[in-house]
C-alpha positions, 0 to 999 in steps of 0.5 A: 470521472465517477470515484469510489473509495476502498477501506480495508483492514488486516492484522499481522503477527507482527511489530509496527516496524516490521509491517512499516518496513515492509510497505516501505523498503524496496527489497521487501516490498518486492519481496512480498509482491513479486513484483520488483519496486522502488520506494524513497524513504522521503517525503514528497518521494517517488515510488514504483511498485508491480514492475511499474505498474503502479506509481506515486509519491510520498504526501506523509511519512510517520515511521511506524504509524502512517504512510500517505502516498498518491497511487495510480495504476498504470491502465488509469486515465492519464494523470489521474492518481488516488490517495492511500493512507496505510495506518498502523497500531498496536493490536492484540494480535501484533499490528492492526493496518487501516487501509483507505484508498479515495479517488479509485476510477469506479470501473476498477473499483472491484479489481483494485479493491480485491488486487489489495486483498491478493497482492498485498495483505495476503502475501505480507501476512506470510511474509512477516509471519514466517 
């Protein structure tokens, strides 16, 4: 299977802590995505989002700085996982999030890439900057 990588960034007028919590707190994650999420706060713990459409395992968690997870969509080939990394840094405007996802099936690259913008960065910005 051919795969591609995604790299995106977004800036939020919010603290490192608030951005990290929006990604790692099950209730806040559910709030901005509009789908039920369960997110373990432990390395090696599991997560699900969008009512179970996406799932994976936390590989590395650095409070308010970094999240690394395996990640897969429910309609991907059985057993295929990508890896996502969320890096958080202070910026003049608040927090800069740099996102990378490796191993995205090529035929779903466009939908997944646009999905992060439409279902994560935009609604996160709306929630965090109210």
